[in-house]
C-alpha positions in Angstrom: 0.0 0.0 0.0 1.5 3.5 -0.9 2.8 5.4 2.1 0.5 8.4 1.4 -2.5 6.4 1.5 -1.4 4.8 4.7 -0.9 8.1 6.2 -4.3 9.3 5.1 -6.1 6.3 6.6 -4.2 6.7 9.9 -5.1 10.4 10.0 -8.7 9.5 9.4 -8.7 6.9 12.1 -7.2 9.5 14.6 -10.0 11.7 13.9 -12.6 9.1 14.5 -10.9 7.9 17.6 -10.5 11.5 19.0 -14.2 12.2 18.8 -16.3 9.0 18.9 -19.4 10.8 20.3 -19.4 13.6 17.8 -21.3 13.2 14.5 -18.3 12.6 12.3 -18.8 12.7 8.7 -17.0 10.5 6.3 -13.4 12.0 5.7 -13.4 13.5 9.3 -14.9 16.8 8.2 -16.7 19.0 10.7 -20.2 20.5 9.9 -19.0 24.0 8.9 -16.2 22.5 6.8 -18.8 20.4 4.9 -20.9 23.7 4.3 -17.8 25.5 2.9 -16.7 22.6 0.8 -20.2 22.3 -0.6 -20.3 25.9 -1.6 -16.9 25.6 -3.1 -18.1 22.7 -5.2 -21.0 24.8 -6.5 -18.4 27.3 -7.8 -18.9 30.1 -5.2 -16.0 32.3 -4.4 -14.7 33.1 -1.0 -16.6 36.4 -0.5 -19.9 34.6 -1.8 -19.4 31.8 0.7 -18.8 34.3 3.5 -22.1 36.2 2.8 -23.9 33.0 2.3 -22.8 31.5 5.7 -22.8 34.8 7.5 -18.9 34.3 8.2 -16.2 36.7 7.6 -13.9 36.1 4.5 -11.0 35.5 7.0 -12.9 32.7 8.7 -13.8 31.0 5.3 -10.0 31.3 4.3 -9.1 29.7 7.8 -11.5 27.0 7.4 -10.2 26.1 3.8 -6.5 26.4 5.1 -7.3 24.0 8.1 -8.9 21.4 5.7 -6.1 21.6 3.2 -3.4 21.6 5.8 -4.9 18.7 7.9 -5.4 16.5 4.7 -2.0 17.5 3.2 -3.7 18.9 0.1 -2.3 21.6 -2.2 -5.5 23.7 -2.8 -9.3 24.1 -2.4 -10.0 22.1 -5.6 -8.2 19.0 -4.1 -10.0 19.5 -0.8 -13.4 19.4 -2.7 -12.2 16.3 -4.8 -11.2 14.6 -1.4 -14.6 15.4 0.2 -16.4 14.0 -2.9 -14.2 10.8 -2.9 -14.8 10.3 0.8 -18.5 10.5 0.4 -19.0 13.8 2.3 -20.4 15.8 -0.8 
């Protein structure tokens, strides 16, 4: 099994084990992360997502950064693709 896949699976297990009582979605995403990723998948820009969810642009950027960093992804497009493959979107 490729090392990158093993690391990804281990990280997902850590997320699941850290919060077994929380409603963890596939891929280990939190509720507002899913909302942001869903709007990104629809093609909305950061300002539109912020207005739609009543968050600041900085908050949206921080959510996207946290997801891409946690999953070791290069950009928001890959984050959306990951969420789709994980069954979150």
